[in-house]
PQR file with spaces between the fields and no chain letter, atoms N, CA, C, O and H, PARSE charges and radii, in Angstrom:
ATOM       1  N    MET     1     120.182   96.584  110.204 -0.4000 1.5000
ATOM       2  CA   MET     1     118.773   96.940  109.793 -0.0000 2.0000
ATOM       3  C    MET     1     118.863   98.371  109.492  0.5500 1.7000
ATOM       4  O    MET     1     119.539   99.303  109.929 -0.5500 1.4000
ATOM       5  N    ASN     2     118.026   98.246  108.669 -0.4000 1.5000
ATOM       6  CA   ASN     2     117.178  100.188  108.207 -0.0000 2.0000
ATOM       7  C    ASN     2     116.744  100.413  109.152  0.5500 1.7000
ATOM       8  O    ASN     2     116.229   99.433  109.689 -0.5500 1.4000
ATOM       9  H    ASN     2     117.477   97.489  108.314  0.4000 1.0000
ATOM      10  N    ILE     3     116.658  101.754  109.946 -0.4000 1.5000
ATOM      11  CA   ILE     3     115.706  102.344  110.813 -0.0000 2.0000
ATOM      12  C    ILE     3     114.364  102.466  110.332  0.5500 1.7000
ATOM      13  O    ILE     3     113.533  102.474  111.240 -0.5500 1.4000
ATOM      14  H    ILE     3     117.076  102.551  109.510  0.4000 1.0000
ATOM      15  N    ASN     4     113.877  102.568  109.102 -0.4000 1.5000
ATOM      16  CA   ASN     4     112.596  102.624  108.694 -0.0000 2.0000
ATOM      17  C    ASN     4     111.996  101.345  108.372  0.5500 1.7000
ATOM      18  O    ASN     4     110.794  101.097  108.470 -0.5500 1.4000
ATOM      19  H    ASN     4     114.552  102.561  108.364  0.4000 1.0000
ATOM      20  N    THR     5     112.936  100.514  107.968 -0.4000 1.5000
ATOM      21  CA   THR     5     112.625   98.766  108.077 -0.0000 2.0000
ATOM      22  C    THR     5     111.648   98.398  109.062  0.5500 1.7000
ATOM      23  O    THR     5     110.512   97.925  109.016 -0.5500 1.4000
ATOM      24  H    THR     5     113.913  100.715  107.889  0.4000 1.0000
ATOM      25  N    ALA     6     112.659   98.862  110.219 -0.4000 1.5000
ATOM      26  CA   ALA     6     112.224   98.685  111.527 -0.0000 2.0000
ATOM      27  C    ALA     6     110.945   99.328  112.246  0.5500 1.7000
ATOM      28  O    ALA     6     110.148   98.843  113.049 -0.5500 1.4000
ATOM      29  H    ALA     6     113.581   99.246  110.256  0.4000 1.0000
ATOM      30  N    ILE     7     111.009  100.184  111.854 -0.4000 1.5000
ATOM      31  CA   ILE     7     109.660  101.720  111.948 -0.0000 2.0000
ATOM      32  C    ILE     7     108.003  100.106  111.421  0.5500 1.7000
ATOM      33  O    ILE     7     107.092   99.553  112.038 -0.5500 1.4000
ATOM      34  H    ILE     7     111.656  100.579  111.202  0.4000 1.0000
ATOM      35  N    PHE     8     108.642  100.062  109.812 -0.4000 1.5000
ATOM      36  CA   PHE     8     107.537   99.577  109.185 -0.0000 2.0000
ATOM      37  C    PHE     8     107.087   98.514  109.849  0.5500 1.7000
ATOM      38  O    PHE     8     105.916   98.425  110.218 -0.5500 1.4000
ATOM      39  H    PHE     8     109.382  100.511  109.311  0.4000 1.0000
ATOM      40  N    GLU     9     108.272   97.321  110.130 -0.4000 1.5000
ATOM      41  CA   GLU     9     107.888   96.352  110.897 -0.0000 2.0000
ATOM      42  C    GLU     9     107.083   96.379  111.724  0.5500 1.7000
ATOM      43  O    GLU     9     106.103   95.646  111.593 -0.5500 1.4000
ATOM      44  H    GLU     9     109.224   97.394  109.831  0.4000 1.0000
ATOM      45  N    ASP    10     107.188   97.132  112.741 -0.4000 1.5000
ATOM      46  CA   ASP    10     106.408   97.485  113.744 -0.0000 2.0000
ATOM      47  C    ASP    10     105.299   97.826  113.818  0.5500 1.7000
ATOM      48  O    ASP    10     104.603   97.292  114.681 -0.5500 1.4000
ATOM      49  H    ASP    10     107.984   97.728  112.848  0.4000 1.0000
ATOM      50  N    LEU    11     104.680   98.910  112.881 -0.4000 1.5000
ATOM      51  CA   LEU    11     103.314   98.777  112.263 -0.0000 2.0000
ATOM      52  C    LEU    11     102.865   98.454  111.278  0.5500 1.7000
ATOM      53  O    LEU    11     101.971   99.065  110.693 -0.5500 1.4000
ATOM      54  H    LEU    11     105.245   99.344  112.180  0.4000 1.0000
ATOM      55  N    LEU    12     103.535   97.162  110.804 -0.4000 1.5000
ATOM      56  CA   LEU    12     102.983   95.657  110.362 -0.0000 2.0000
ATOM      57  C    LEU    12     102.479   95.021  111.738  0.5500 1.7000
ATOM      58  O    LEU    12     101.283   94.831  111.957 -0.5500 1.4000
ATOM      59  H    LEU    12     104.261   96.665  111.279  0.4000 1.0000
ATOM      60  N    ILE    13     103.322   94.762  112.494 -0.4000 1.5000
ATOM      61  CA   ILE    13     102.643   93.992  113.909 -0.0000 2.0000
ATOM      62  C    ILE    13     101.827   94.507  114.463  0.5500 1.7000
ATOM      63  O    ILE    13     101.012   93.762  115.009 -0.5500 1.4000
ATOM      64  H    ILE    13     104.294   94.916  112.316  0.4000 1.0000
ATOM      65  N    ARG    14     101.644   95.903  114.593 -0.4000 1.5000
ATOM      66  CA   ARG    14     100.899   96.720  115.530 -0.0000 2.0000
ATOM      67  C    ARG    14      99.373   96.702  114.840  0.5500 1.7000
ATOM      68  O    ARG    14      98.410   96.670  115.605 -0.5500 1.4000
ATOM      69  H    ARG    14     102.305   96.508  114.150  0.4000 1.0000
ATOM      70  N    ILE    15      99.128   96.725  113.228 -0.4000 1.5000
ATOM      71  CA   ILE    15      97.878   96.466  112.130 -0.0000 2.0000
ATOM      72  C    ILE    15      97.285   95.170  112.449  0.5500 1.7000
ATOM      73  O    ILE    15      96.068   95.153  112.636 -0.5500 1.4000
ATOM      74  H    ILE    15      99.910   96.751  112.606  0.4000 1.0000
ATOM      75  N    VAL    16      98.088   93.849  112.560 -0.4000 1.5000
ATOM      76  CA   VAL    16      97.962   92.789  112.853 -0.0000 2.0000
ATOM      77  C    VAL    16      97.239   92.680  113.902  0.5500 1.7000
ATOM      78  O    VAL    16      96.020   92.513  113.940 -0.5500 1.4000
ATOM      79  H    VAL    16      99.077   93.863  112.408  0.4000 1.0000
ATOM      80  N    HIS    17      98.129   92.790  114.960 -0.4000 1.5000
ATOM      81  CA   HIS    17      97.459   92.459  116.342 -0.0000 2.0000
ATOM      82  C    HIS    17      96.224   93.186  116.668  0.5500 1.7000
ATOM      83  O    HIS    17      95.468   92.572  117.422 -0.5500 1.4000
ATOM      84  H    HIS    17      99.119   92.926  114.929  0.4000 1.0000
ATOM      85  N    SER    18      95.715   94.730  116.152 -0.4000 1.5000
ATOM      86  CA   SER    18      95.010   95.011  116.022 -0.0000 2.0000
ATOM      87  C    SER    18      93.676   94.374  115.297  0.5500 1.7000
ATOM      88  O    SER    18      92.546   94.299  115.778 -0.5500 1.4000
ATOM      89  H    SER    18      96.329   95.229  115.540  0.4000 1.0000
ATOM      90  N    SER    19      93.982   94.077  114.419 -0.4000 1.5000
ATOM      91  CA   SER    19      93.139   93.000  113.207 -0.0000 2.0000
ATOM      92  C    SER    19      92.670   92.170  113.848  0.5500 1.7000
ATOM      93  O    SER    19      91.495   91.832  113.704 -0.5500 1.4000
ATOM      94  H    SER    19      94.901   94.138  114.028  0.4000 1.0000
ATOM      95  N    GLU    20      93.367   91.707  114.601 -0.4000 1.5000
ATOM      96  CA   GLU    20      92.720   90.084  115.413 -0.0000 2.0000
ATOM      97  C    GLU    20      92.236   90.536  116.995  0.5500 1.7000
ATOM      98  O    GLU    20      91.590   89.655  117.562 -0.5500 1.4000
ATOM      99  H    GLU    20      94.321   91.981  114.719  0.4000 1.0000
ATOM     100  N    ILE    21      92.412   91.514  117.610 -0.4000 1.5000
ATOM     101  CA   ILE    21      91.770   91.844  118.667 -0.0000 2.0000
ATOM     102  C    ILE    21      90.100   92.235  117.803  0.5500 1.7000
ATOM     103  O    ILE    21      89.064   91.613  118.032 -0.5500 1.4000
ATOM     104  H    ILE    21      92.937   92.230  117.149  0.4000 1.0000
ATOM     105  N    LEU    22      90.202   93.138  117.037 -0.4000 1.5000
ATOM     106  CA   LEU    22      89.038   93.499  116.782 -0.0000 2.0000
ATOM     107  C    LEU    22      87.848   92.277  115.823  0.5500 1.7000
ATOM     108  O    LEU    22      86.655   92.484  115.599 -0.5500 1.4000
ATOM     109  H    LEU    22      91.044   93.644  116.850  0.4000 1.0000
ATOM     110  N    ASN    23      88.648   91.068  115.421 -0.4000 1.5000
ATOM     111  CA   ASN    23      88.123   90.066  115.318 -0.0000 2.0000
ATOM     112  C    ASN    23      87.111   89.307  116.331  0.5500 1.7000
ATOM     113  O    ASN    23      85.948   88.942  116.158 -0.5500 1.4000
ATOM     114  H    ASN    23      89.617   90.900  115.602  0.4000 1.0000
ATOM     115  N    ILE    24      88.018   89.197  117.510 -0.4000 1.5000
ATOM     116  CA   ILE    24      88.070   88.372  118.183 -0.0000 2.0000
ATOM     117  C    ILE    24      86.668   89.337  118.934  0.5500 1.7000
ATOM     118  O    ILE    24      85.641   88.768  119.305 -0.5500 1.4000
ATOM     119  H    ILE    24      88.963   89.494  117.651  0.4000 1.0000
ATOM     120  N    LEU    25      86.867   90.799  119.051 -0.4000 1.5000
ATOM     121  CA   LEU    25      85.477   91.209  119.460 -0.0000 2.0000
ATOM     122  C    LEU    25      84.331   91.198  118.404  0.5500 1.7000
ATOM     123  O    LEU    25      83.144   91.070  118.704 -0.5500 1.4000
ATOM     124  H    LEU    25      87.701   91.262  118.750  0.4000 1.0000
ATOM     125  N    ARG    26      84.838   91.353  117.059 -0.4000 1.5000
ATOM     126  CA   ARG    26      83.071   90.951  116.487 -0.0000 2.0000
ATOM     127  C    ARG    26      82.874   89.486  116.968  0.5500 1.7000
ATOM     128  O    ARG    26      81.660   89.310  117.065 -0.5500 1.4000
ATOM     129  H    ARG    26      85.802   91.456  116.815  0.4000 1.0000
ATOM     130  N    SER    27      83.284   88.809  117.174 -0.4000 1.5000
ATOM     131  CA   SER    27      82.938   87.071  117.331 -0.0000 2.0000
ATOM     132  C    SER    27      82.374   87.193  118.585  0.5500 1.7000
ATOM     133  O    SER    27      81.323   86.570  118.732 -0.5500 1.4000
ATOM     134  H    SER    27      84.270   88.953  117.096  0.4000 1.0000
ATOM     135  N    THR    28      82.812   87.869  119.597 -0.4000 1.5000
ATOM     136  CA   THR    28      82.137   87.895  120.629 -0.0000 2.0000
ATOM     137  C    THR    28      80.587   88.642  120.870  0.5500 1.7000
ATOM     138  O    THR    28      79.639   88.383  121.611 -0.5500 1.4000
ATOM     139  H    THR    28      83.666   88.375  119.478  0.4000 1.0000
ATOM     140  N    VAL    29      80.819   89.552  119.985 -0.4000 1.5000
ATOM     141  CA   VAL    29      79.094   90.509  119.859 -0.0000 2.0000
ATOM     142  C    VAL    29      78.324   89.877  118.686  0.5500 1.7000
ATOM     143  O    VAL    29      77.186   90.338  118.594 -0.5500 1.4000
ATOM     144  H    VAL    29      81.589   89.762  119.383  0.4000 1.0000
ATOM     145  N    ILE    30      78.693   88.770  117.589 -0.4000 1.5000
ATOM     146  CA   ILE    30      78.039   88.229  117.262 -0.0000 2.0000
ATOM     147  C    ILE    30      77.175   86.968  118.165  0.5500 1.7000
ATOM     148  O    ILE    30      75.990   86.650  118.060 -0.5500 1.4000
ATOM     149  H    ILE    30      79.617   88.396  117.664  0.4000 1.0000
ATOM     150  N    ILE    31      78.552   86.234  119.336 -0.4000 1.5000
ATOM     151  CA   ILE    31      77.796   85.208  120.215 -0.0000 2.0000
ATOM     152  C    ILE    31      76.793   86.081  121.054  0.5500 1.7000
ATOM     153  O    ILE    31      75.617   85.732  120.959 -0.5500 1.4000
ATOM     154  H    ILE    31      79.515   86.491  119.422  0.4000 1.0000
ATOM     155  N    SER    32      76.959   86.737  121.545 -0.4000 1.5000
ATOM     156  CA   SER    32      76.002   87.786  122.557 -0.0000 2.0000
ATOM     157  C    SER    32      74.862   88.165  121.860  0.5500 1.7000
ATOM     158  O    SER    32      73.734   88.101  122.349 -0.5500 1.4000
ATOM     159  H    SER    32      77.915   87.021  121.623  0.4000 1.0000
ATOM     160  N    LYS    33      75.114   88.564  120.716 -0.4000 1.5000
ATOM     161  CA   LYS    33      73.612   88.447  119.844 -0.0000 2.0000
ATOM     162  C    LYS    33      72.601   87.643  119.738  0.5500 1.7000
ATOM     163  O    LYS    33      71.397   87.894  119.792 -0.5500 1.4000
ATOM     164  H    LYS    33      76.030   88.615  120.319  0.4000 1.0000
ATOM     165  N    LYS    34      73.452   86.118  119.501 -0.4000 1.5000
ATOM     166  CA   LYS    34      72.384   85.135  119.474 -0.0000 2.0000
ATOM     167  C    LYS    34      71.911   84.948  120.992  0.5500 1.7000
ATOM     168  O    LYS    34      71.004   84.160  121.264 -0.5500 1.4000
ATOM     169  H    LYS    34      74.429   85.914  119.457  0.4000 1.0000
């Protein structure tokens, strides 16, 4: 495997995880506002 490919995949995984966390935070904030 290419080193660049591994780094790119790692970045993609981190971005996906962070966006999931952001979505969870947003939903909890929306719920608490209601």
